[in-house]
N, C-alpha and C positions, 0 to 999 in steps of 0.2 A: 261421476255417478251416472247411473243408467236410468232412463225414463221407463217406468214399469210397462206402460202400454206398448212402447216400441220393442222391449224385450219379449213381451208376450206374442207380438206379431212375428218375430223371428222364430220363437219356439213353435208357433202354430204351423209353420212350414214343415216341421219335422215331427209333429205329434203322432202321425200315423193312427193306430187303433188304441192309443193309450187312454185309460180312464184318468180324467183330470179332476183334482180336488183344488179349486181355485183359492181357498183360504182367504186371507185378508186382501189379496189382489183381485178378488172376484169381480168387482165392479167393472174392471177393464176387460176381464176374460169373457164375460157374457156377450159382449159386442164383437169379439174377435173370433171366438170358437166356431169352427166349421162343423163340429160334431156335438151339438149340445146334448144329444141323447147319451153321450159318454161322459158328460160332466156331472160331478157330484158337488154342487154348491150347498154344502151341508148347513149353511147358516152360520151362526156364531156359537160353536160349542164353548164350553168353559175355556177361558183363555189358556192356551197350551194344549188344546185338544186336537188340532189338525194333524200333527205328525202321528199321533197314536191312532186316529181314525184311518189315516192312510195305511198304516201298518196292518190294521185289521182287514182293509180292502185287499191289500197286496197278498196277505196270507189266504184270504178266501178265494181270490182269483189269480192263482199263480200263472195262468195262461195269458194274462194281460199285463202290460206295463201299467204301473200306477204312478202318477206324477202329482206331487203336492207342492203348492206354492204357499209356503209358511212365512211367518214374520219373526223377527228377532224377539219382539215382545212376547209372542206366543211361545216361542222356544224357551225363553227364560222362565216362563211360568211352569214349564213341564220338561226340564232338562233330562229327567229320567227316560224320556222317549228316545233320546240318542242311544243310551246304553241298551235299551230294550230292542230297538231296531237292529243295532249292531249284533246283539246276541242271536236274534232270529235270522239274520242274514237273508232277507227276502231278495232274491235275484232280480225281481221285477219292480223294485221301489226306487224312485228318483225323487230326492228331497231337495227342493229348491228353496233357499232362504232369502227373502227380500228384506234387506237391512237398511232402514231409513233413519236409524239412530234416534227414533222417537216413537212414542205411542200415538200414532197418527189418528186412530179412530176415536181416541178419547180427548183430543185437543192438542196434541203435540208435545206432551211432557217428555223430557229427555230420558232415554234409556240409560240406566246406570253403566258407567265405564264404556260408553258407546264408541269412543275413539280408540280404545285399546284392545277390546275383546276381539279375538280371531276365531270366528265360528267354525271355519274349516278345520282349524287346529283342535277345537273342542270335539268335533265329530270324529276326527282321526283318533284322538285320544280315547274316545268312547268305543272305537272298534270298526268304524267305517273304513273299508280298504281303499276307497277312491273318493277323494275330496278335491274340490276346486274352488277358486276365488276369482271373481271378476269385478272390476269397477268401471269397465267401458264396454259398450255394446259391440264394438268391432271384434274384440277378442272373444266374447261370448259367441257371436254369430259364426266365427270361424270354427269353433270347437263343439257346438251343440250337437251336431249330427254324430260325431264320434262318441260323445258322452252318452247319448241315448242308445248306442250300440253296445256299451259296456254292461257287464252284469252288475246288478245292484247288490247291496244298497249303495247308491251314489249320493253324495252330498255336494250341492253347488251353492256357495255363498255369493250373493251379489249385493253391492252397494247401490241402492236406488235413491232417487230424488224423493224427499218427503212430500206427501200430499195430505196435509193436515185437514181433518174435518172438524169444524167448530160448531156446526149447527147441532142443536139437540137431536138425538137419535130419531125421534118421531117426526122431525121436520126434514130429514134427509131423503133424497131421491132413492127409491128402492131399486136396487139393481137385480134382485132376484125376480124373475118373471114367472116362475113356475112354483107350485106348491111342493112340499116335500113328497107328497104322494105321487105327484106327476113326475118328479125327478126319478123316483124309484121305478115307476112304470116305464118311463123312457129308457132307463138303463137296462131294465129287464128285456125290453124289446131289442135294443142294440146288441145285447149279449146272447139273444136267442133263448132266454130263460122264460118258461111259461109259469 
């Protein structure tokens, strides 16, 4: 299994000018990102919303790579996103799925059928033309640069170490340091949109 923070450090080296939607792995990303103005930490949309949000951003900004770090819990709540993304075929969308086999943000309850589901197979069956699966950092690190050069939509499934949060939500350390308005202002500035 892969440590999420370590994987994000490897990704950061190849990020370039991509817009990043950190999803449920966001608490690590905010301390790693070298381009916070290109990050869209959208907060917690309804569970299952990160992939659909990323599709909207990718369609709105076809000139930029859009990377989303999704979770299997999110994806299971909105499986229709796979088919919709595949139908739209956004050439600039890179969908990374962080699979820790549990609902970590709500206390670590097990995800149904966690040991059997193959999410890369689900994405391929939905119509993604390029899908990958990794369970070790070394293989991911060797391939990430090539993956980010391929046209999207690309789906990358990674088995990651669970980081269960048991504190009540109001007692957790906040990882978002900017308001939603500030995120939008920063992104507009980075993209040169007035």
